[in-house]
N, C-alpha and C positions, 0 to 999 in steps of 0.2 A: 438691204441684206440680200445675199445670194444663196442659192441652194435649191432644195426641192420645194414645190409649192406647199402651202400650209395644209395640214390635215383637216378633216372635218367636212369634206365635200369637194366636188369638182367645180371650177369656175364655169359660169355659163358662156364664157367667151373662149373660143378656141384660138390658140396663138401658135406661131412658129416657136416662140419662146415665152413661157408663162410669165416671166418677170416683166413683160411689156405692160401687164395690168397694174403694176405697182404705182401707187401714188396718183393714179388717174392720168398718167402722162399720155397714153395713147388716146384717151378720150378727149383731152385738151387739143391734141393735134387734129383729131377727127372733126371737132367743132370748128376749128379754124379753117379746115378744108371744106366745111359744109358737106360732110359725107357721113354715112351711117356709122354710129358709134360702135356697132357690133362688128364692123369690118376689121379683120385681123390685119396686121401690118407685116411687111417683109422684114426679116432680120431681127435684131435685138436693139432695143432702146436703152441707152445708159440711164439707170434709174436714179442717179444722184450725183452731186458734185464731188469731185475727188481731185486732190493735188498730186496723187501718185497713180501708178498703173494697176493697183489692186482690183478695182472694179472693172477694169478692162479685160481681165483674164477670162479665158473661155471663149472669146470671139462670139460668133453668132451661128445659129443652126444652118445646115444645108449650104454652107459656104456663102451665105447671104450677108449683107452689110451689118456692121456694128455702127449704130448711129450715136455719135458722141456730141458733146456740147461745144468745146472750144479747141483752139489751136494746140494747146498743150496736150489735151487728150489725144488728138490725132497724131501728134508727134510721138507720144509715148506708145501708142498702139502700133505705129509703124516700126518702132524699135523693138517692140515685143513680138513682131511678126504676126500681128493680127491682120488678116486679109480684109480688104475692101472696107476700110473705115471711112465713114461719111460724116463730117461735122454739120449739124443742122441748128445748133443753138438749143437752149433748154426749153422744154415744153411750157414751162412757167411763163416765158416771154411771150408765147403765142396767146396765152390766156390774158396777160396784161394788155396785149394789143387789142383784144376785144373788150376788155373791161378795165380801163385805166383807173387807178386808185386815187381818190381825192387826197389833197395835200393834208398833212397833219396840222392840228391846230391846238394842241394842248400838251400836257406833261404825263400822259399815260404810257407806262412802260410794259412791254411784253418780253418775257424771259423764256428762252428756249434752252433748257438744260440738255446737254448732249446725252445720248442714251446711257442710262446707268444701271438698268435692270439685268445686265448680263454678267455682272461681277459676282464674286463670292459675297455672301450675305454680310459678313463682318466688315469687309473692306467697303462694300456698297453703303452700309448704314453710316459708316464714318465719313465717307465722301459726301453723301447726301446731307448729313447734318452740317458739315463744314460749309458746303455751298449755300444751304438755306440761310445760315447765319450771315454769309456774305451778301446775299440778296437783301436781307432785312436792313442792312446798313445803307442801302440805296433809297430806302423809303423817304428819307428827308429831302431828296431831290426830285421826287415824282409824286404826282397826285394819286396815282393808282398803279398797282402792280398785278399783272396777270402772269401766271406760269403755265406754259403750254407743254405738256409732257408727251413723250412718245407713248404709243398705245400700251406697250408692255409695262412701262413705268406707271402709267395711270391706273392700270389694273391691279397694281401692287398697293395694298392699303397702307403699308408702312411708308412707302415712298411718297404717296399722295399726301398723307397726313403731315409729313415733314415739310413739304412745300406749302401746305395750307397754313402752316404756322407763320410763314413769312410773307404771304401774298394775300391780296384781297380776293383772288379767285384762282382756281386751278382748273384747267380745261385740257382737252386733247383734240387733235384734228381727226382722230378716229383711226380705224383699221386701214393700213395702206394697200391691202390687196382687194380686188374687186370680186370677192366671192358672192356678194349679193348686190343687186342693182344700186342700192343706196350708196355703196362705196365707190361708185364710178366717179364721184365728185369730190375726191379728196382735195384736189387743188382749189376747188371753189370754196370748200370749208376753210382751208388755210388762208385763202384770200380774205374771207370775212373776218377771221381772227386778226390778221395783220392790219386790216383796214380800220379796225376799232381802236387802234393804238397809235401813238405818235413816235415812240422810240422803241428800239429792239436791242436786246443783248443776249449773248450766249457765252458759255464758258469754253467753247472750242470752235474754231472756224468750221463751218458746216454749211450745208445747202440752204438752210433757213436764213442764215445771215445774208447771203447774196440775194435771196428772194426779197427779203425786207428792203434791202438797199435799192434794188432795182425798182421797187414800188414807191420809192421816194422817202423811205423811213431812215433817219439817221440811226446808225447801229454801231455797237462797240462790243469788244470781247472783254469779259470781266469774270473773275472768280476762278476757283481751283479747276485746272484743266484735267478732268477725269472723264472716264468713259469706258468703251468696250475693251475688255481685256484681251481679245483676240486680234486687235488691230496692231499694226507694226509699231504704233506710237501709243500704246494703251495708257500710259501715264500722262499723255498730252504734251510732253516736252518737245517732241518733234514738231507737232502742229503749232505750238507757240513760237518756236524758233522760225518756222516757215513764215508765219504772219509778220514777225518782227523784221524779217529780212525784206519781205515784199510789200507789206501794207502796214507799216508801223503806226499810222494814224488811226487804225482800227482798234488798237489796244486802249484800254480805259485810261491809262495814264497819259496818253497822247490825244485822246478824243477831244475835239473842239466843237462838237455839235453839228458839224457839216455832214451832208449825205455823200458818201463816196461813190457816186453813180458810175463814174468811169471805170472804177475797179470792178464793180458788179457786171458791167457790160462785157469786160474782158473775160471774167470767170464764167459767165453764163453764155458766152459766145454770140452776142447780139449780131456781130458782123456776118455770121453764118446763117442767119434766119432766111427762110425761103418764102416766096409768094405761095398762095394756095395751090396754084398750078404746079409750081416746082416741087412742093412738098408731096402733092398727090403722085407725081411722077416718081419721086424717090422712094415712097412707101408702097408703090404699086397699087394705088387706089384709083387708077384711071384706065379707061379703055381696055385694050387687049391685055394689059398687064394684070387685070383682075383675074383673067383666065389663068395666066401663069401662076398667080398667087394661089388660086384654088388647086392647081396641079401640085404645087410644092406642099401645101397643107395635106392633101390627100396622100401624097407619098410619105410624108412624115407620120401620118396616122397609121399607115400600113407598117412602116418600120417600127413604130412604137409597139404595135400589137404583136409583131414577131418577137421583139425584145421581151415583151411581157411573158410570152409563152416559153421562149428558150432561156432567157436570162433568169427568170424566177421559177422555172421548171413547173409552170402551171400548164400542164399538158391536157387538161380536161376539156370537156365539151365547151365550157364558157370561153376559154382562151382561144380555141380554134374558131369558134363563132365570131369572135372579135376580129380575127384576121380576115375571115371571109367578108364581114361587113365593111372593113376598111378597103379591101380590094374592090368590092362592088361600088363604094363611093368613088373610088379612083376612076372606074370605068364609066360612071355616070356623067363625068364632067364633059361639058361641051364648050367650044369657043364662043 
């Protein structure tokens, strides 16, 4: 999701773009580069897989790069006049490089319902009930079924109970933002959930589908294609048509049990993965570029403080003090 950072506290990690903390992506890259997890990165990291340009909108702060996953992302960004787009592959691939996943050896199914908690309640309840009934029909083909819900859906008792009626277990990978240290490891938790299963399904093509396939899990798209109402294809028709045209063997009626690894490699941008040295260079995590990164961050803090005072008309002592503190931090920086 894009927008303002979640309410309820300020993240302990400063960023040029707060969304870099989503889903533990920056932390996975830092671990791969063997650098401090607390180190902010230059620019903005694309936080999820997307077949269209919606997640690319907004570019990156301070004219710094937008780090995307694959060739399609880079082409779409260029067409949308997003400056300085750099493809680096999905952070998930860097985690898999450090922690390869064992091969599946059973018939345990993991279900990733697309986000459903943002719809109107009447429509949402109808969609969830329909999808839960569809999942239940898969029980004859698998020895175990786990449903992994997005955190919003898991927190909704009605949604969770609907899926508990059709599955052996209902779990969540947790909160996607790193407001607390425990949530720095979102991808690691997702790794453990996928590793415990042999097959994966979802009702709409999404990031989790490609993650599972890249980890060696055969996956298929099954069930009513419902989801976010504010998406361009909120009823799922566009997404289903996209898959039918590009990857028809991922649809349940065409699924043959094979793992479509080559497709996941394209969508997650494996060809654009960098070595640790190359990635440190791109993210400004090495040598003199660390100083430049500190300078950019301090400049942004000062600009944000001024915007806080002028934009929100908080002209009191606290607002002025924040401007002063930001300027002092800027002056303290040394190469």
